[in-house]
N, C-alpha and C positions, 0 to 999 in steps of 0.2 A: 511594576513588572508587566511586560507586554505579552499578551496572549494573542497570537495570530493564526488564523486558520483560513485556508484557501477553499472558497466554495464556489464551485463552477456550475452554472446552470446552462443547459442548453442541450445540443444534439444526442440522439439516442443510438448513435452507431459511429464507427469510424469515419472520418471526413475523406472525401475524395483525395486519393494520392497518399494516404497516411502510409499505406504498406508498399509503395512503389520501390522503395529501397531494398526490399527483400527479393524482388522478383528475379528469377533465373539464377539465384545463388544456391549453392550446395554446402552441405557439411559444415566444416568450421566457418567458412566464409558466411554462411547463412546465419549461424549462431552469432557470430560477430556483429552481424547486421542488426540482429534482434537486441543484442547488448546496446548498441549505438542509439537505436530507435527508443528504447524504454528508459535508459539510465538518467537521462536529463529530465527531471520532473520537479514540480514544486514540492519541496520538503515540508512536511507538515509537523506540528508540534505534538509530541507523544503524550503530553499532559492534557491535549484537547480532543484526542481521538473519540471520546464519548460523544462529542458534539457531532461527529460525522456519522457515527453509528446509527444515530436517529433518522439518517437519510439513506444509508447503505444496507443496513441489516434489519429491516423490519419484515414481519410475516405480511404476505399479501392479503391474508384473510382479516388481519387485525393490524392496523397501522400502529398501534400502541405495543404490540407484543414483539420481544426481541427474536431474531431467527438464530437459534443456537445450533451449531454443527456438532457439538460435543454431547448433548444429552437431549432427552425428551421433556425436560422440565419446562414450565412456563414462566418466563420472566417478562416484565413489563417496564416499558420506559416511563421516566418521570418528566421533569422539566429538561428540555434539551440542553445537553451538555453534562447533566449529572449522571454519575456512575450508578449502574443497577446493582443493588444488593445481591450477593451471591454469585456474581460474575466478576471474571477477570478480563484484562486485555490480554490475550493469548498470541505469542508468537508462535504461530503453527509452523514456522520454519525457525526453530529455536535459536534465540539470540547467542546463546553460549557456543553455537557452531561457528561463529565468527569471532569470538572472544568477548561478546556482550557489549561492545562500545556503543554507548547512545550517541556518539558523535556521527555515526555512519547513517546513511539515508535509510537502509533497510530497517533501523530500528522502529521507525514510525511508519513504515509503508503499509498503506490501508489493504493492499492486495493479499498480505499474509498475516497481519495483526488483526485478529477477529475477536468479536465479543464471545466468551466461552464460559460455560459452567465452571465455578471455581473448584468444585471438588474433582470434576474430570480433569481439569487443567492441573490440579495437584498430583493426580493419579498418573498422568502423562509425563509430568516433569519435562525433561529433554530428550526423551526417548525418541529413537526413529520411528517412522511408520513401518508397518509390515503386516503380514498375516500371522495371526495368533494361532499357535499349535495347541498350547496348553493354557487356558484361561486362569488368572488369579485375581482379576478384577473386572467387574461387568455392570454397567448401569442401565442396560437395556438398549442403548444406542452404540456407544463406543465400548471397547474392551481392551485389556492389557494382559500380556502374558509372554511365555517363551515364543520365539520366533520359528516359523516354518524352517526346515532344513534348507541352508543356503542363504538365508536372510539375516538381517540384524547388523551385518558388519561388525561382529565382534560383541555387540550389546546382548546381554543375557535376557532382555525384555524388549517387546516391540508395542506400539499403540496402534489399534486398528479401528478407524472411524466406522461409521454406519455405511453400508453399501450404497446408501443415497448420495453420500457425499464424497466417496472415494475418488471420483473423477474430478470433482471440484479441487480436492487438495492436490491430486497429480498434476493438474494445470497450474495451480499456484506454485508448485515445486518447479515446473518446467519454466515459469516465469522468473523465479528467483534465482535458478541455476543460469539464466541468460543475463538478466538485468545486473545481477551482482557477481558475475563469473570472475571478476578481478579481484575479489576478497580472497585473503590468505586464510583458509578454512582451518580453524582450530580443532574441530571434530571431524573425523573422516568416516563415520559409520555408513553415511549414504553419498559421501562427496569426495572428490579429488581436486586438488588445486589445478587451475587452468593450465599453468605451464607444464604439468604432469601429464594431463589428459584434458583436451579442449572440450570434452564433453561435460565436464564438471560433476556430473552424476556418475557414480560407479556402476559397474556392470549389473549387480543384483537389484540395485535400486531402479535402474532404467527398466528392467524386465517387469518389476513390480509396478511402477508408475505407468508405463504403456499399457499394461493388462488393466489396470484400474480405470484408466482414461477410456480405454475401448469398451469396457463392460458398462461404464456409466457416462454416456455422451453428455454434451454440453446441454444444460438445463436453462429454463428460462429464467431461474434464480440467478445463475452465473451471468447470463446476458445482462440482466437488469443491474446486478452489482457492478459489472464491468463499467456499464454507462455511468452508474453514480459515483464509482471512485474516480473516473476520469474527470467528473465534475469538480473534484477536489485536487487531484494530483496533476491533471493535464497530460497524463499518459495512459495507455490501455495494456491489458494482458493480450497480447497476440495469439495466445493458445486458445482463448476463448472465442475470438473472432474467427480465428482459422484453426480448426480442431486438428487438421491434417498437418499442421506445421511440425507437430511433434515427430511425425513419421519422417519427414524430410531431414530432420536433425539427428534423431535417435532410432527411428523405427525402420519400416519396410520400405521406404522411399530414399534411403540415403544414396547419394549419387546422382539424384534426379533433381534438376533445376526447379525451385519453387515457383508455383503459379498459384495465384489467388482466386479461387472460385471457378476453375476451369480444367481442361485437360493438360495432363503433363506434357511439356514441350520436349521431354527427353533430356539426356545428360547435357551438362554446360549450360552456359548463360542462355538465356531466352530473351526474346523481344518483350517490351512491355505491351501487354494486350490492349491497354487503354492510353496511347500516346496522346499527349496534349501539350500545347504550348502557351496555354493561358495562365497568366500569373494567378496563382492561388495560395490563399493563406491557409495552411493546414491546421495550425493552432497558434493562438486561441481561435475559437470560433464565436460567431454572432450570439450575444446573448451570455456570454461567460460572466460569472460574478465572482470577483476576488473577495472574500470575506476575511477581514483582519480580527474580528471579535473585539474584545474589551481591551483597551490600551490606555494606561494612565495619562492624564493630561500632562504635557510636557515631556513625556517618554516618546518612544517611537517604535515601530515594528516594520519589518521589511520582509517582503515575499518576492520569490523569483518566478517569473513567468517565462517560460521558453517560447520563443517566437520564431515559428519556422514555416517555410512556404516553398514553392518551386516555380520556376520559369519567371522570376522577377527580373526586369530589366533596368530597373532604376531603384533608387533607395525608397523604402517604406517610411512614411511620415507618421509620426505619433503625436497626439495632442490630449492634454488632460484639461477637462472642462466640466461646466455645469456644477451647480449646487455648491457644496463645500470644497471645490477642486483644490483651493490653496493649501489645504492640509495634506494634500497627496502629491508626492514628487516622483518623476521617472528619471532613471539612470541616463536616459537619451531620449532624443526626440526624433531620431533618424537612424535607421538600420540600413547599412549597405547591403547590396545584392549578395556579396560572397557569404556574409554571415547568415543571411536570410535563406538563401538557397541551400545552405549546408545541412547535412543530415543532423548535426547537433542542435541547429537552431541557435538563437541569439538569446542569452539569459538576460532578459530585462528585470531590472530590479525595481519594485513599486514600493514606497515608503510612505507610511501614514504617520504624522505627527499631530495629534490633536491639540488645538489651543483652547478648547471650549469643551464643557460637558454636553453629551447627547450623541444621538445618531447623526452620522455624517455619511454623505454619498457624493459621488462623482462618476465620470465616465472617461474612458480612453477611447479615442478614434484612431483607428488604423486606415491609412488611405495612401493612394498613389501607387507606385511601383508597377503600374500596368494593370492593377485589379480593376474588374468592371465596376465594382461596387465597393464601398468602404465597409469596414467591419467595427462594430462597437461592443466594448465589454464594460460592465458596471463595478464600481468599487464601493464596498460597504465596510463601515467600521463604527465603533462607538467609543467616545472619550469617557472615561470614568475617574472617580476619585481614587479608588483603590481596587485592587483585584484579589479575590478569595483564591488562594492557590491550591486549595483542597476542599473537597466536599465532605461532610461527616460520613457519608456512606462509604467513602474511599479507605476509611480507617478499618473497614472490615476486612482484614488481610486473608483470613482463612475461609471467608464466605460462609460464616455459621449464622449471619444475620444480625450479629451483636458486635460492638466494639468494646473489648475488655482486655484484661492482662494477657489472655492467650494470644492476642494480636501483637501485643509489645514483645513477648517472648518469641514468636516467629521471626520478627525483624531482628532481634538480638541473635538468634540462631543463624540467621542469614549472614549477618556481619561476622560472626565467628566461623563461618563456612560450615555449619552444621545442617544445612538444608539446602536444596537446589534452588537457585535463584528462578529458575522457570517455574517452580511450584506455586510461588505466591507472588502477588504484586506488592512487593515491599515498598516501593518508590512512591511513598505517600504524597510527598509534595511536588512530584512531577519534575524533578530537576535531572531526572537520568541516572541517579546513583542511589544505592540503599546504604544509608550511613546514620549517624547519630541524629541528624536533623529529622529523619523520618521517625525515629523513636520519640523524639520531642513532639512531634506533629501528633502522634497517636495519644500520648500522655495529654497534651492540650486539648484534644477531641474529648477525651474521657473527663477531663475537668471542666468541660464546657467552654474552653477559651477559644 
């Protein structure tokens, strides 16, 4: 079994030209442009998300402490990649809202799947966010209860995060409602399908999220996390980089052409404030690292890296070289200007097939096309004899710190439809489904197998 993870090192902000495609656009056209900009990214493995959390969700005061936005409890990382007991991988934008399919990119999108206190995750379930009018659960940070009048979208209860994180979640929701606007939403408490209303978010949720985002401006935490997630997914949350973007799509600047970091140009399309005709590789950037993780010798793993630029006048040349480069292969060694200069970019597939045990490295060099200098990224992977597909801690489904019959009962109830799939991480073996194989996994853990 191959466990591939995309690990990107380098830049601490959006590269030059990253947001050029949004400039001057308004309303639906602007939201469509955000969708096109963000949708094509490296898809991560859901089972490997704990590997990334060690880089995206640590407390600045203590590199070993997990930053939890659902509770004030203190949790600490172990060996990178291992789950933290008492915590879940929480779909802050519930997976049941799009039908729960693990085959969709949103299922493992780091921008909304966060490490969270298991008990708070259980209390939240798949409830919409909202302002709580009457509390029935409170952990000193988040709370749950009946919604304020006009909120909830028909749900009898809502979940309200701490004031410190309301803006964070609002901007996550703006990203999700744009990046995945083409999904057919199964739950409409906060959403409407794009063909019915291009805004994707319904009226009450727009009012709520705009208010939360205005009251809780972008924090250093969000900016740092945006940078860190881009290092893995090769895309960014535009609503963190451009806090006013929400106003142009849903708020008080609707009808005004979007401008990045400057004065409004007035209604209608406006000129690019930073015109350039220099060939520029927008992504990936110099120093990027594509990390495949552990892959069984003889097996293979493939990651997709979207290559995008602007003003290229001739094809971009790609070369894989150095160290164990023969174990890595590219889907092409040349990208034409049409694909390269497009908003979608070119989906470059990079495949790793180890022929021996141990750590393996290589580089990809991007050159030509009119660029002033070449761009290099690194490839890293490890060939192994076998892969452990679950960690003993993962069997702690209910987050009580132990793996016992209660965890088995929870999974059985999930399979029988007696519990919300959002309440517990029943997918023990990381295959994207909760089924009898997960029950067997927990039993084997309990038996020491």
